[in-house]
Residue, then its C-alpha position, 0 to 999 in steps of 0.5 A: m500500500l505505502d511501499f510505493l511511497r516508502k521506496r520512492k527516491r524522493n521519499w522526502i517529498i511525502i514528509f515535506f508536503l504532508g505538512l506543507i500541503i496542509l499549511s498551504f491550504i489551511v494557513f496560506y490559502g485558507a481552509g475555504k470557509l464557504h459561508e453557505p448553510t449546510s446541515v452536515q458537520v464533520a466535527e464540532v469544537n466547543g459548539e462551533a462547527i467544521s462543516q462538510q463543505e469547509f472540510s471537503l474544499a481543504y481536503e480536495r485541494a490537498v489531494d490535488r496537490y498530491r496528484q500533481i506530486l505523484k503524477g497520476s500514481l495516487t491511489p485510494e489505498m495510498l490516501k488511506g495510508l497517509n491518513l490525510k483526512g485525519s491529519l487535516l481534521e486534526e489541524m482544523i480542530r487545533n486551529k478552532l481551539v487556538l482561535q477560540e482561546a485567542r478571541s476570548l483573550g482579546l487577541t483578534a487581529t485588526d484590519e491594520d494588522l491584516v493590511q500590513h501582513l498582505s502588503q508585505a507578502p512577497e507573493f503579492q508583490v510586483g517590483g517589491r511593492f504590493n500589487k492589487e491586480h496581481y493579488l486578485q489574479i493569484l486568488r482567482a487562479n486558486q478559486i478563492l474569494p478575496a473576502q474568504f481569503e482575508a478572513d482566513q488570513r485574519d484568523q492566522l494572524t490571530m493565532q500567531r498573536l496567541y502563539g507569541v503570548v505563549l512562547d514569549a515566556v519560554h527561556v533557556t539559560e546557558a547554565e541549563v544548556r551547558d548541564r544538558y550538554r555535559i550529561d548528553q555528551e558524556k560517555i560511560d562504560l557499564s559492566f553487566v550480567k545478562l540472565p536469559i529467561s530461557d535459562f530459567a524456563v527450562q528449569v520449570k516443572l509443570t503439573d497437569d493441574e497447573v496446565q488445566k488451571y491456565y486453560e480454564r482461566n485463559k479460554e478467551s485468549l486461547k480461542e481460535p479466530l474465524r478462519i475461512q478457505l476460499e476457491y477463486l478464479s483469476y483473470p490475469f490482464e496479461k493473458f488478453l494482451a496478445s489479442a489486443d490490437v491498436s490502430d494508428k488512429e487510436i495512437e494519434e488520438y491518445y497522444q493528442t488527448h494526453r500530450e500535455d499531462k503524459f508527454h509533456n516533461r516539465r522543467e526540473a531542478k535538482v535541489r538542496y534545501i535548508s529550513v531555519p525554523i520560526t515559531d514566534e516574532d522573536q524567533k523570526k527576528g533572530g531567524r532572518p539574520r541567521a538565514d541571511e548568514i547561511v545564504n552569504a556563506a553558501r554564495a561565498g563557496k561554502d558547501f551547501g550540504q554541510l551547511a544543511q547538516s549543521a543548520s537545517n531542522d528538516p529531516s533532509a538535513a541528514k542527507g545534506g538537504d538533498l531533495g532530488w529532482v523537483a518538477q514544475g507543478q510539484l511545489p507551492p507556487p511561491i516556492e516554485k517561482v523562486i526555485f525556477a528563477l535560479k540558474k544552475g549553482e545559484v542559491s536563493d534568498p531566504i523565503e519566509t513561510p509559516a514553517g520558517f525561512q527556507i533556502f534553496k540551491v539549484e544544483d542542476l536543471k533539465e529543460e522542458k520537453i514535449q515528446s513527439l508522437k514517434e517518441a511516445t508511440p511505444e508507451i502509448v501502444k503499451t498503455l492501450k493494449s493494457e487497457k483493452a486487455k483489462r476490458e476483455a478480462a472483465k468481459v470474460a469474467d462477467r460472462d463466467r460469473e453469470k454461469a457461476l450464479s446458475g450453479v456451474d462450478f469453478a473448475k469447469l469455468a476455468q476449463e472453458s474460459g482459460a481462467k486460473v482456479a486456485t484454493t487458498g489455505w486457511l485464512g484468518s484476519g490479517d492473513t494474505v494470499p501471496e498471489i493477491g497481496d494486500n488487496q483489502e477488497f478481496y479479503k473484506t469480500a471473502f470474509a463476508l461470504s456465506g454458504k456457496e455464495t459467489s462474490p462480485l468481481i474484484e479488481g486487483n493490480n494485475a487481474y480480476y478475481m471471483l471468489r466462492l467460500k469453500e469452508r468456514k470455521e467459526p471462532a471456538v476454544p480448542p480442546l486442551d490437548s491441541v494447545r497443551g504445548k502452547i500453554e506449557q511454553a507460556v507458563k514456563e516463560s512466565k515462571g522463568y521470568e519470575l525466577a530470572l527476576q529473583k536471581g537478578k534482585a539477589l545479585l543486585d543485593q550482593l552488588k550493593k554490599e560488594k560494589d564489584l560486579s565481577k566478584v559477584a558474578q564469579a561467586n554466582n557462576v555467571k558471566v560478566d560483560e562490558t558495553g564499552f564507552f557510549p553516549r549516556s543519552a544513547p537510546q540503546l546500550p551496546k551489546i544490550g539494546e533498548l531497556a524498557e526502564l530507560r525510556g524515560g531518560p538516560i541511565p542514572l549511574s555515575t562515579q558517585k552512584p555506581v550501583p543502580e536501585r533496580v534490575y533492568t529487563q527486556k522481553d527475554a532477559v533480566y540485566v544487572l548493571a554497574f558503572k565502570g567508567s566515564q569520559p567527560a563531554d568535550m566542553q571546548q566543543f560546547e563553547r564552539d557550538k554554544d550559539a547553535l545549541m542555545k537556539q536548538a534548546l530554545a526551539e525544543s523548549r518552545q515546541r514542548t511548551m506549545a505541545k503542552f498548551l495545545d494539549s491543555l486546550k484539547a483537554k478542556a474542550q468539547v470536541k465531537v467528530n463525525n467518524s463515519f464521514l472520515e471512514e468514507s472512501 
């Protein structure tokens, strides 16, 4: 489903645009507040409605942007996997809550605020000055009424005022950042004893009574789910390719119809990108000089990729800000206009967006080209033959279904029409058939069948399918003998865990007295190992991995406290840890990076503060969501 997106070379575009698309149509272009009456509500926020009309307009604009990005490859399954409806609605609910809070505090933006904001927007300027005709032209091109757009912009300014009030109180001191750096960058070395649960589970002896009691207590969890076995016919499209003929006239007509959308290779730019974040007016004031400094360094010859790695807060920073090739039509108009005005090797001025200051470098360009009919013919022939083959497969499958409904068995139909008949193994919820893959309509239909019912035709990526239920096993608790092995394993693992935990606690008690894990291990005939030095803030410990008890923060061991208060656990092992040594953080490096670290710490603190603020608004709000609307395809 989403493998296509995950495997695309320009995977960044999905992450980048899931946020930017929503911002583009809620923040920059507005959510489309059509003030026409409607009885259908998508959600209600403290009594204020988000109408279906309002939501649908924002959603369709977002989907249109994805279609442009993916050039016709966007499918309903991909949209469902991206959860675009859910993300968009969450953003709209959040905006309602923020606006309501801002208005209650008297922070509504004035007419003067709105005029100043619009007059300073670069996308509405010609020659550096606001141009009303240009402004109206952009709104017409995006099918937005001026009054609607200006109301949305006023809302955005109102929200920014509230954000400013919330974030103005957030500060970090150099001492706080220094202490955090000292802790995060310190490296430590641990000794440890690992107690595998399996070593203790094999020592457990079970009685029949214990197995019987476990069976009686856990019948519900032992219950086997509904399982079905199917017989199905498949009609592969490729089987009908040979008989699909394509005429010169059809090729010419297809070319003329799709000349612009399929055979027009738009201008492309190979781009690198740096994002300097802003969350309020104070950060904006500091962000502009920082962005200008980055631009000047890049134009003076400093490696743009290295600048991106050190200065950008975007996920692409790890790859030097590399965005790959971007075609005209994929980006929001203000950003696209800047990028495609650059020559090869040029760096843009900082572009201010709701997400921050954006800086782009064009590393290469591909000029626009329209394929000739001759060049496009092989692709057209392939497409038309595939379409005809698919229609023919549907025709044959429809004819066979009529026969199936009258009682003809699948084997005979396969023999007559050349379709392929197959029988699945037993399928439970979540299981898939290798040939079918992740076709949810196939499985949804299959589990809804009863008796000898024949399904409607189901379209797959490469074939049509017709199903018939062969056998159905209803959910049931299996007899004890059939699950005895499973029960014995579960009980032994549970008891093995308890024994390992007891052993670990006993070792820890000895360690608190001896202060030497090697001596304790030797006395108890267990092996002691060593992690080697690693950053204290690392999410995983070398040779150990992730420990559930450390998810809340770094491990609390030091020279002053070499022995922990507790043992640590994984699903399959218990660990006894002890501090062995440390290497202090490089505080000279801190001094060199201090300014950047202070900015990063402030940005993170503001993000946490904003998240808590928004959570507090949600916690006291009355929000009703029409889930049935979100589930509609």
